[in-house]
C-alpha positions in Angstrom: 13.8 -21.1 21.8 13.4 -17.4 21.6 10.2 -16.7 23.4 8.4 -13.3 23.3 5.0 -12.3 24.7 2.7 -10.7 22.1 -0.9 -9.3 22.5 -3.7 -7.7 20.8 -6.3 -5.5 22.5 -9.8 -4.8 21.2 -10.9 -1.3 22.0 -14.5 0.3 22.2 -13.7 3.6 20.5 -16.0 6.4 19.3 -15.1 8.9 16.4 -13.5 12.1 17.6 -13.9 11.1 21.4 -10.3 12.0 22.0 -10.3 11.7 25.8 -12.2 8.4 25.9 -10.2 6.9 23.1 -6.8 7.8 24.6 -8.0 6.4 28.0 -8.9 3.1 26.4 -5.6 2.9 24.6 -3.5 3.7 27.7 -5.5 1.3 29.8 -4.8 -1.5 27.3 -1.1 -0.5 27.3 -1.1 -0.5 31.0 -2.5 -3.9 31.3 -0.2 -5.2 28.6 2.8 -3.9 30.5 1.6 -5.6 33.8 1.3 -8.9 31.8 4.9 -8.5 30.5 3.9 -8.1 26.9 6.6 -6.9 24.6 4.7 -6.4 21.4 1.1 -5.0 21.4 -1.2 -4.5 18.5 -4.1 -2.0 18.8 -7.0 -1.6 16.2 -7.1 0.4 13.0 -7.5 4.2 13.3 -8.0 3.7 17.1 -6.9 7.3 17.9 -9.4 9.1 15.9 -11.9 6.3 15.6 -12.5 4.5 12.3 -15.9 6.0 11.4 -15.1 9.8 11.2 -16.5 9.9 7.7 -15.8 13.3 6.1 -14.2 14.7 9.2 -11.1 12.9 8.0 -10.9 16.0 5.7 -10.7 18.3 8.7 -7.2 19.6 9.3 -8.0 19.9 13.0 -8.6 16.2 13.2 -5.1 15.4 11.9 -3.6 18.0 14.2 -5.4 16.5 17.2 -4.5 12.9 16.2 -0.7 13.8 16.2 -1.2 15.5 19.6 -2.7 12.4 21.0 -0.1 10.3 19.5 2.5 12.4 21.2 0.6 12.0 24.5 0.6 8.2 24.1 4.3 7.9 23.1 5.9 8.0 26.5 3.7 5.3 27.9 5.2 2.8 25.5 8.6 2.6 27.2 9.9 -1.0 27.4 7.3 -2.1 24.7 6.6 -2.1 21.0 3.0 -0.8 20.4 1.2 0.0 17.2 -1.6 2.6 17.1 -3.7 3.6 14.1 -4.3 7.2 12.9 -4.8 9.1 9.6 -1.7 10.9 8.3 -1.4 13.6 5.6 1.4 13.6 3.1 1.8 15.5 -0.1 -1.8 16.7 0.2 -3.1 13.1 0.4 -4.5 11.3 3.4 -3.2 7.8 4.4 -4.6 5.2 6.8 -1.5 4.4 8.9 -0.2 2.3 11.7 2.4 4.0 13.8 4.9 1.7 15.5 6.1 3.1 18.9 9.1 1.5 20.5 10.6 2.4 23.9 8.6 5.6 24.0 9.6 6.7 20.6 8.0 6.9 17.2 9.9 4.5 14.8 7.8 4.9 11.7 4.4 4.8 9.9 3.2 1.9 7.8 0.6 3.1 5.3 -2.4 0.9 4.2 -2.0 -0.5 0.7 -5.4 -2.0 0.0 -8.4 0.1 0.9 -11.9 -1.3 1.8 -14.4 0.1 -0.6 -17.2 -2.4 -0.6 -20.3 -2.9 1.7 -20.4 -0.3 4.4 -16.7 0.6 3.8 -15.9 3.8 2.0 -12.3 4.3 2.6 -11.2 5.3 -1.0 -13.4 8.5 -0.4 -11.0 9.7 2.2 -7.8 7.8 1.9 -5.3 7.1 -0.9 -3.8 3.6 -1.2 0.0 3.5 -0.6 2.0 2.3 -3.6 4.1 -0.9 -3.2 7.8 -0.6 -2.3 7.6 3.2 -1.8 9.1 4.9 1.3 9.4 8.6 2.2 10.3 10.7 5.1 7.7 12.8 6.7 8.3 15.7 9.1 6.2 15.9 12.3 7.1 18.7 14.8 10.5 19.2 13.4 11.5 15.5 13.3 11.6 13.2 10.3 10.1 9.7 10.3 9.8 6.9 7.7 6.4 6.5 6.0 5.1 3.9 3.6 5.7 0.3 2.7 8.1 -0.5 5.4 8.8 -3.0 8.1 10.8 -3.0 11.3 13.8 -4.8 12.9 13.1 -4.3 16.5 15.9 -5.8 18.8 16.5 -8.5 16.2 12.8 -9.3 15.7 11.4 -8.3 12.4 7.8 -6.9 12.5 5.6 -6.3 9.5 2.0 -5.2 9.0 -1.1 -6.1 7.2 -3.8 -3.4 8.0 -7.2 -4.9 7.9 -8.2 -5.1 4.1 -4.6 -5.8 3.2 -5.1 -9.4 4.5 -8.4 -10.0 2.7 -6.9 -9.6 -0.9 -5.0 -12.1 -3.0 -1.8 -10.2 -3.2 -1.6 -9.6 0.6 1.5 -7.7 1.8 2.5 -10.8 3.9 3.6 -12.6 0.8 6.4 -10.0 0.2 7.2 -9.7 4.0 7.7 -13.4 4.1 10.6 -12.9 1.6 12.2 -10.5 4.1 12.1 -13.1 6.9 9.5 -11.1 9.0 9.0 -12.8 12.4 5.7 -11.2 13.6 2.9 -9.8 11.5 0.6 -7.3 13.1 -2.9 -6.7 11.7 -4.7 -3.7 13.2 -8.3 -3.9 12.0 -11.7 -2.4 12.0 -13.7 -5.4 10.7 -17.4 -5.1 11.3 -19.6 -7.8 12.6 -21.4 -10.1 10.2 -22.8 -13.6 10.8 -20.1 -16.3 11.0 -17.5 -13.8 9.9 -15.0 -15.0 12.6 -14.3 -18.2 10.7 -13.2 -16.2 7.7 -10.8 -14.2 9.9 -9.5 -17.3 11.5 -8.6 -18.7 8.1 -6.6 -15.8 6.9 -4.8 -15.5 10.2 -4.0 -19.2 10.4 -3.0 -19.4 6.7 -1.0 -16.3 7.0 0.9 -17.6 10.0 1.5 -20.9 8.3 2.3 -19.8 4.8 4.5 -17.0 5.9 6.1 -18.8 8.8 5.3 -16.0 11.4 3.6 -15.2 14.5 0.4 -13.3 13.6 -1.5 -11.0 15.9 -5.1 -9.7 14.7 -6.7 -6.9 16.8 -10.2 -5.6 16.0 -12.4 -2.8 17.2 -15.2 -3.6 19.6 -18.8 -2.3 20.0 -21.1 0.1 18.2 -18.4 2.7 17.2 -20.2 5.2 15.0 -23.9 4.2 14.8 -24.4 1.6 12.1 -21.5 -0.8 12.2 -21.1 -3.1 15.2 -17.5 -4.4 15.8 -17.3 -7.8 17.6 -13.7 -7.7 18.7 -12.2 -11.1 18.9 -8.4 -10.9 19.0 -6.6 -13.7 17.2 -3.0 -14.9 17.8 -1.4 -17.7 15.7 2.0 -19.0 15.1 3.1 -21.2 12.2 -0.3 -22.4 11.5 -1.4 -23.0 15.1 -4.1 -20.8 16.8 -2.7 -19.9 20.2 -5.4 -17.5 21.6 -8.9 -16.3 20.7 -10.2 -13.2 22.4 -13.9 -12.9 23.6 -16.3 -11.4 21.1 -19.2 -9.0 21.6 -18.3 -8.1 25.1 -19.2 -4.8 26.9 -15.7 -3.9 27.9 -14.0 -0.7 27.0 -10.9 -2.7 26.1 -9.9 -6.4 26.3 -6.4 -7.7 26.1 -5.6 -11.1 24.7 -1.9 -12.4 24.8 0.2 -15.3 23.9 3.8 -16.5 24.0 5.4 -17.2 20.6 8.6 -18.9 19.7 10.4 -16.8 17.1 13.0 -19.5 16.5 10.2 -22.0 15.7 8.7 -19.7 13.1 12.2 -19.0 11.6 12.8 -22.8 11.2 9.4 -23.1 9.5 10.6 -20.5 7.0 13.9 -22.2 6.7 12.2 -25.5 5.5 10.4 -23.7 2.6 12.1 -23.2 -0.8 11.6 -19.7 -2.0 13.3 -16.6 -3.2 14.7 -14.2 -0.5 15.8 -10.6 -0.4 19.4 -9.8 0.6 19.2 -7.7 3.8 21.9 -5.2 2.7 19.7 -4.2 -0.2 16.6 -3.6 1.8 15.8 0.1 2.2 12.4 -0.5 3.7 13.7 -2.0 6.9 13.6 0.4 9.9 16.0 -0.5 12.8 15.1 0.0 16.4 17.0 -1.0 19.6 15.0 -3.1 21.9 15.6 -5.8 24.6 13.2 -8.6 24.9 12.9 -9.9 28.4 13.3 -13.6 29.2 9.9 -15.4 29.0 9.1 -18.8 30.3 7.3 -21.3 28.1 3.6 -21.9 28.7 1.0 -24.4 27.7 -1.4 -22.6 25.3 -4.5 -23.7 23.5 -7.1 -21.4 21.9 -10.6 -21.9 23.2 -13.8 -20.5 21.8 -16.5 -19.4 24.3 -19.2 -22.0 24.9 -21.8 -20.0 22.9 -19.5 -19.9 19.9 -20.0 -23.8 19.6 -23.7 -23.6 19.5 -25.6 -25.3 16.8 -27.7 -22.1 16.7 -24.6 -19.8 16.2 -26.5 -17.3 14.1 -29.2 -16.9 16.7 -26.6 -16.3 19.4 -24.6 -13.9 17.3 -27.8 -11.9 16.4 -28.8 -11.6 20.1 -25.3 -10.6 21.3 -24.6 -8.2 18.4 -28.0 -6.4 18.9 -27.5 -6.3 22.7 -24.0 -4.7 22.4 -25.2 -2.4 19.5 -28.1 -1.1 21.6 -26.0 -0.6 24.7 -23.4 1.5 22.9 -25.9 3.5 20.8 -27.8 4.3 24.1 -24.8 5.5 26.1 -22.9 7.2 23.3 -26.2 9.2 22.5 -26.8 9.9 26.2 -30.3 8.3 25.9 -32.1 7.2 29.1 -33.4 3.8 28.0 -35.5 2.7 25.0 -39.2 3.2 24.0 -41.0 0.7 21.8 -44.5 0.8 20.2 -45.3 -2.8 21.2 -47.9 -4.1 18.8 -47.8 -7.7 19.8 -46.2 -8.7 16.5 -42.8 -10.2 15.7 -40.8 -7.1 15.0 -41.5 -4.9 18.1 -41.3 -8.1 20.2 -38.0 -9.0 18.9 -36.6 -5.6 19.6 -38.1 -5.5 23.1 -36.5 -8.9 23.9 -33.1 -7.6 22.7 -33.3 -4.8 25.3 -33.8 -7.4 27.9 -30.8 -9.4 26.6 -28.7 -6.2 26.5 -29.3 -5.8 30.1 -28.6 -9.5 31.1 -25.6 -9.9 28.8 -24.1 -6.6 29.7 -24.3 -7.2 33.4 -22.9 -10.7 32.9 -20.0 -9.4 30.8 -18.8 -6.4 33.0 -20.9 -6.5 36.2 -23.7 -4.4 37.5 -21.7 -1.5 38.8 -19.6 -1.1 35.7 -22.7 -1.4 33.6 -24.2 1.5 35.4 -21.0 3.5 35.6 -20.9 3.6 31.7 -24.4 5.2 32.0 -23.3 7.6 34.6 -25.3 10.5 33.0 -28.4 8.6 33.9 -29.0 9.2 37.6 -32.3 7.4 37.9 -30.7 3.9 37.4 -27.8 4.4 39.7 -29.6 3.2 42.9 -30.8 0.0 41.1 -29.4 -3.2 42.6 -30.8 -5.8 40.2 -31.4 -6.2 36.5 -35.1 -6.5 37.3 -35.2 -2.8 38.9 -33.2 -1.6 35.9 -35.5 -3.2 33.2 -38.5 -1.2 34.4 -36.6 2.0 33.6 -34.6 0.7 30.6 -37.7 -0.2 28.5 -41.0 1.6 28.1 -43.6 0.0 25.8 -47.1 1.0 24.8 -49.9 -1.0 22.9 -51.9 1.5 21.0 -55.3 0.0 20.0 -57.9 1.1 17.4 -61.1 -0.7 16.7 -59.2 -3.0 14.3 -56.9 -4.3 17.1 -57.6 -7.8 18.4 -57.3 -9.4 21.7 -54.6 -11.7 20.4 -52.1 -9.0 19.8 -53.2 -7.0 22.9 -52.6 -10.2 25.0 -49.2 -10.8 23.3 -48.0 -7.3 24.0 -49.1 -7.2 27.5 -47.8 -10.6 28.5 -44.5 -10.1 26.7 -44.0 -6.7 28.4 -44.7 -8.0 31.9 -42.4 -11.1 31.3 -39.6 -8.8 30.3 -40.2 -6.5 33.3 -40.7 -3.4 31.1 -43.0 -0.5 31.7 -46.2 -1.2 29.8 -49.1 1.2 28.8 -52.2 0.6 26.9 -53.2 3.6 24.8 -56.6 3.7 22.9 -56.1 5.9 19.9 -59.3 5.0 18.1 -61.0 8.4 19.0 -58.1 10.2 17.5 -58.3 8.1 14.3 -62.0 8.7 14.0 -61.5 12.4 14.5 -59.0 12.7 11.6 -61.3 10.6 9.4 -64.3 12.9 10.2 -62.3 16.0 9.7 -61.0 15.0 6.4 -64.4 13.7 5.2 -66.0 17.0 6.1 -63.3 18.8 4.2 -63.6 16.8 1.0 -67.3 16.5 1.2 -67.8 12.8 1.2 -67.5 9.8 3.7 -64.4 7.7 3.7 -64.8 4.0 3.1 -62.6 0.8 2.9 -63.8 0.3 -0.7 -62.4 3.6 -2.0 -59.8 4.7 0.6 -58.1 1.6 1.8 -54.4 3.0 2.0 -55.3 6.2 3.5 -57.5 4.5 6.2 -54.7 2.0 7.0 -52.0 4.6 7.1 -53.8 7.1 9.4 -53.9 4.5 12.1 -50.2 4.0 12.0 -49.5 7.7 11.9 -51.7 8.5 14.8 -49.6 6.2 16.9 -46.5 8.2 16.3 -47.2 11.4 18.4 -48.1 9.5 21.5 -45.1 7.1 21.4 -42.9 10.1 20.6 -44.4 11.9 23.6 -43.5 9.0 25.9 -40.1 9.1 24.5 -39.7 12.8 25.2 -41.0 12.4 28.7 -38.4 9.8 29.5 -35.5 11.1 27.6 -35.2 7.7 26.0 -34.5 6.6 22.5 -37.5 5.6 20.2 -36.9 2.4 18.4 -38.5 1.9 14.9 -39.7 -1.5 14.3 -39.1 -2.0 10.4 -37.4 -5.1 9.2 -35.5 -5.5 6.0 -38.2 -7.6 4.2 -40.6 -4.9 4.6 -38.2 -2.2 3.8 -37.5 -3.9 0.5 -41.1 -3.5 -0.7 -42.1 -0.4 1.3 -44.6 -2.2 3.5 -44.4 0.4 6.2 -46.1 3.7 7.0 -43.8 6.7 6.8 -44.0 8.7 10.0 -46.0 5.9 11.5 -44.3 2.6 12.3 -41.1 3.9 10.9 -40.9 6.6 13.6 -37.9 6.4 15.6 -34.2 7.5 16.1 -32.8 4.0 15.4 -34.1 1.0 13.4 -32.2 -1.9 14.9 -33.7 -4.7 12.9 -34.0 -3.0 9.5 -31.0 -5.0 8.3 -32.7 -8.4 9.1 -35.3 -10.4 7.1 -38.6 -11.3 8.5 -38.2 -15.0 8.0 -35.1 -15.1 10.3 -36.7 -12.8 12.9 -39.6 -15.3 13.2 -37.1 -18.2 13.5 -35.1 -16.4 16.1 -38.3 -15.6 18.2 -39.1 -19.3 18.2 -35.6 -20.1 19.3 -35.7 -17.6 22.1 -39.0 -18.9 23.3 -37.9 -22.6 23.5 -34.1 -22.9 23.5 -32.7 -19.4 24.4 -29.4 -17.8 24.7 -26.5 -19.6 26.6 -25.3 -17.6 29.7 -22.0 -17.9 31.3 -23.2 -20.2 34.1 -24.4 -22.7 31.6 -28.1 -21.9 31.9 -30.3 -20.7 29.1 -32.3 -17.4 29.1 -35.6 -18.0 27.4 -38.7 -16.0 27.0 -41.7 -18.5 27.1 -44.2 -15.7 26.8 -43.2 -15.3 23.2 -45.7 -18.1 22.4 -48.3 -15.4 22.2 -46.4 -13.9 19.4 -45.2 -16.9 17.6 -48.6 -18.6 17.4 -49.8 -15.6 15.2 -49.6 -14.9 11.4 -47.9 -11.6 11.1 -50.4 -8.8 10.5 -50.4 -5.1 10.4 -54.0 -5.2 11.9 -55.0 -2.0 10.1 -58.1 -3.3 8.2 -61.3 -4.3 9.9 -61.1 -7.8 11.6 -63.6 -9.4 9.0 -61.0 -8.7 6.3 -58.5 -11.1 8.0 -55.5 -9.1 7.0 -52.0 -10.7 7.0 -48.7 -9.4 5.8 -48.1 -12.4 3.5 -51.5 -11.9 1.9 -50.7 -8.3 1.2 -47.2 -9.1 -0.1 -46.2 -12.7 -0.8 -44.6 -15.5 1.5 -41.8 -13.9 3.4 -39.1 -16.6 2.5 -40.0 -16.1 -1.1 -39.7 -12.3 -0.8 -36.3 -12.6 0.9 -35.1 -15.0 -1.9 -36.1 -12.6 -4.6 -34.5 -9.6 -2.7 -31.3 -11.6 -2.3 -31.2 -12.4 -6.0 -32.4 -9.1 -7.4 -30.7 -6.6 -5.1 -27.6 -8.4 -3.6 -26.8 -10.5 -6.7 -28.1 -8.0 -9.3 -30.3 -10.4 -11.3 -32.8 -9.3 -13.8 -36.5 -10.2 -13.5 -36.3 -13.1 -15.8 -33.3 -14.5 -14.0 -35.1 -14.0 -10.7 -38.2 -15.8 -12.0 -36.2 -18.9 -13.1 -34.3 -19.1 -9.8 -37.6 -18.9 -7.9 -39.2 -21.6 -10.1 -36.4 -23.9 -9.1 -36.2 -22.9 -5.4 -40.1 -22.8 -4.8 -41.6 -25.5 -7.0 -44.7 -25.6 -4.6 -46.0 -22.4 -6.2 -47.6 -22.1 -9.7 -46.0 -20.3 -12.6 -48.7 -17.7 -12.5 -48.0 -17.1 -8.7 -44.4 -16.8 -9.1 -44.8 -14.6 -12.1 -47.0 -12.2 -10.3 -44.8 -12.1 -7.2 -41.6 -11.4 -9.0 -43.2 -8.5 -10.8 -44.7 -7.2 -7.6 -41.3 -7.2 -5.9 -39.6 -5.2 -8.6 -42.3 -2.6 -8.8 -42.6 -2.2 -5.1 -38.8 -2.0 -4.8 -38.6 0.8 -7.3 -41.5 2.8 -5.9 -40.3 2.8 -2.4 -36.6 3.8 -2.5 -37.7 7.2 -1.1 -38.9 5.4 2.0 -35.6 3.5 2.4 -33.9 6.9 2.1 -35.8 8.2 5.2 -35.6 5.1 7.5 -33.8 5.6 10.8 -30.2 4.3 10.9 -30.0 0.6 11.1 -27.4 -1.9 12.2 -25.3 -3.9 9.7 -25.5 -7.6 10.5 -24.9 -9.4 7.2 -24.1 -8.7 3.5 -27.7 -8.1 2.4 -28.4 -4.7 3.9 -30.6 -2.2 2.0 -29.3 1.0 3.7 -29.1 3.5 0.9 -26.5 5.7 2.7 -23.9 3.1 3.5 -24.6 -0.1 1.4 -27.3 -0.4 -1.3 -27.6 2.7 -3.4 -30.4 2.9 -5.9 -32.0 6.0 -7.6 -35.1 7.4 -6.1 -36.5 7.9 -9.6 -35.9 5.2 -12.1 -37.5 3.4 -15.2 -39.0 1.0 -12.6 -37.8 -2.1 -14.6 -40.8 -1.6 -16.9 -38.8 -2.8 -20.0 -37.4 -5.8 -18.1 -40.9 -6.7 -16.6 -42.3 -6.7 -20.2 -39.6 -9.0 -21.2 -40.6 -11.3 -18.3 -44.3 -11.2 -19.4 -43.3 -12.2 -22.9 -41.0 -14.8 -21.7 -43.6 -16.4 -19.3 -46.3 -16.2 -22.0 -44.1 -17.8 -24.7 -42.4 -20.5 -22.6 -45.1 -21.5 -20.2 
């Protein structure tokens, strides 16, 4: 046996936060040293932060990254540590992993495959490194190897797959296997998405098995730059066996996960496979470094997922934990003092309010009350709090803003939910303000306003009147106003700009309404699994869950509901998925809906498909103005980072005419 201890550390970094980022890196290195780790993998671009966007073009960023690398270097004595940073060579920028051994820079591996789909935009800033190319780069008067290289560190060969490198068919591990690499390191910045962990496990396990190596995967953690949430979750495998799984969606600044691997066992796995190999003497891309691996005793290891990871309601658990972590990091990194929500008593604002409570409970459970407060050190008012109940009153401010069209059902739901969560709750009657605007405009145009002639204007004025008061409460508290738009409504513009879209962050704008309603029922009756085995539920959500969703902007006798205004939410979400994610044309969408929703008539489906496409095209300008949202799955509509669509377009008029002709002719 040749046993070595390897580890991966997840880090909660922030773009361009040099001091904090370096502190997290050094803390992880320090803990790894204390645990006798020899090889440590840190996440992709961890020095600068992954989400620097166009600041990757700033020369000062590159200079500072190299300065921080130099400050980290001496702390790696007696270890092999990889850290990520951008590097410029020949007027091109490369995404690199630097291997530090015994306090010295050994070389830089450049990423070969860049992520350019979904929220990732790496080809805008970085150039992919060509296969089999190696150069020398000069830094502070010293030359170092850069490119498609691997390392022989004290007789142990170390290779790299940097995040996207492992997600492609021609992954670098296939070539590194031919060189007899012993350990593959994967520094990553892989954003959270529902059930994505299983995909990562597959490529880590398959990589370790097929390539006969130990494999260490280390991810970012937390809300790094605003929209993306990183779930952490270090993975360590050897020869097809998963040895360690790190916690996901924790509130730590860093979290180390280690395992002991048998290099000889991995080598014998390679020896039993018949394949071509490369003669070592001809390998120019192998960089040598002296190193002595300490003696390590064998240990019994078995990877274990957290209890909540095994839940039959995994998506509900993941949603709750991702939102909780995302909200906490967004709040502290923007120096906000809590959150403010215009609590209507409906599903959207109720879900967001519940997530703030879950943020508090899960955060304290994860790192403890004192550490939770310490990371909010700028907020003096919460520092004396000794319980989550005391903190919740300061953490969340809510207001129910009534007009004459508001009903007791939603008023009761808002009040009961706010009280059960422990939030500060206000009731504001804005009806007089609405009537004042109506009268002022009626006097100006010389006629009275009526629902028969002015429906949209009379609905929207109520939503917009609620904005100044909720913003005023936000300014008074120094908090962060949360917009309550969801993805289903964003797709068809079912929102009042500068009304219910008001806010600095729109946390659920990436989630469909059907799932939100399902999640609220789950939280009411089943609840989130806590570390002690108990479940946190919110029974008062029954006041919300018993209602049909409604904007409550028309008079009560009109019995307004969202689905009457639009279409059934599950159908809306299905059309959106087909039309926007899968890029289907109207006729294709119609035929898919006809198969999936046979309970509806041909005429209904025809009308709803047309309605979706027309509303989608008319409302791109609204989506352009929504507050930033979190990315939680592969169906996001954020026009800045995911789903780009022209503000002005032909509106599918030709395609919808084709649909009309098709339905008329065939049905």
